[in-house]
N, C-alpha and C positions, 0 to 999 in steps of 0.2 A: 310704317306707323303702327304702334301698338294700340289696340282698342281695349277699353275697359268695359265693365258690365253696363255702365250708363250708355256708352256709345252703341253697344249691341242692342240695348233696349230701344234707343232712338231709331236704329235701322229697322228693327222688327216692327215698331209701330208705324213707321213711314211706309213699309212694304204693305202693311195691312190697309192703310188709308193715307195716301199721299196728300190729301186735302185737310188733314188734321191741323188745327191752329197751333201756333207755337205755344200759346198758353196751355192748351190741353195736353200737348206733348210734354211740356215741362212738368205739369202736374203728374202725368203718368210715370215719368222717369225719376221723379223726386228732386227736381231742380227748380229754381226760379226762372222766369222767362229769359232774362238776359244771358246767363251762362248756357242755357239750353240752345239759344239761337247761335251763340258763339261756337258751340260744339257742332251744331248743324252746318254752319258755314265752313268750319274746318273739314268736316267730312266731305263736303262738296268740293272744296279747294284741293283736297288731297286725292280726288278722283274716286273715292269710295262710293259716293252717291254720284251716279253718272247722269241722272236726269229724272224727270217726272213724266208719267204718261197716263193716258186715259184708256181704259179697256172698253172697247166698243163692241156691241152685239153685231157680229158679222151677218147673221141671218136677216136682221132688219135692213141691212144695207144691200142685201141680195148677193152676198158672197158666201154661199152655203157649202161650196165644194172645197174640201181640204185634201190635198194630195201629198203624200210622203214619197219623195223620189230619191232613189239611190243612183248615183252616177259613177261609172267607171271610166277613167280616161285611158287613152291609148298610151300616152307618155306621161310620166309623173315628175318631170323635171321642173325646176322653178319657173321658167317662162311659161310652160303649159299650165301650171297651177295658177299663176297670176292671170293669164288670159281667161281661163274659165271663171275665176273669181270676179274679174271685171264685168263679165256678162251677167253673173248672178247679182252683183251690186246694182247694176243698171235696171234690172227688171223689177217693177213694182209688185208683181205677183209673188215674187220669191220673198217670203217673210223671214226665212232662216236659211242660211247656208253654212254648213259645218264640214270642215275637213275631218275625215274620220279614218280610223284604222280598219283593217279587215279586207274583205273581198272588194268592196267599193271604196271610192275616194271621197265622195261627197254625199252628204245627206241634205236634201232640200225639203222645206215645208212651203208649199205653194197654196195660195188661196185664190179661188176663182168663182165666178157666178154660176157657171153651168159646165156640164160635160163637154159641150160643144166648144166652149172657150178653152177647156183643157186640151182638147184635140188641136185647136189653133195654136195654143202656147207650145205644145209639143212639136208640131210640124214646122212652125215658123220661128221658133227660138231654139229649143234644145237640139232638135235634129239638124239644124243648120249651124250649130256651134262646132267648130273644128276640134279635133282630138278626142271626141267622145267615142268610147268603145262600146258601152252598153248603158241602158237606162232601165230601171225597174221601178214601177209605180204601184203604190197602194193607196186606196181611197179610205179616208176616215169615215166610218159609219156613225160613230157617236163619240163625243168627247167625254171620257169617264172622269178625268180629273185634270186640272190645270192649276198648278200652284204658283202664286206670285211671291210667297214668302220663302226665302231660302231656309234650309234646316239649320238649327243651332248645333254647334259642336263644342 
């Protein structure tokens, strides 16, 4: 699907504020509400807009520990990758799991309440997962930037 400048504006404004009303969105992109809503529904139907989410303050919920984990598998065949990914999908602490290139196979972003809970997650989940050759963890000290709006090209 080819996106025009109006579609790109709709996407940018929705990334900035997903709760914007259709009337306000239409005004910002220079359309009347009905055609704006039609475009929005098309972007959703075509899978360009995959959903709407609320960003929650993790610290308020007691989830102040973020760990970046690099995982190297012993074998990198398709069944081994699938088996590891199934474990990652099932674990609620794993917020992101990316298959990556380089020395490691996976990058995980894990959110937990305490260092003790990280130790439990490590010993009860990752270290018990078959086919893991090595794990390297780094703890986030401070979130410097986290962007919700994709860059324009």
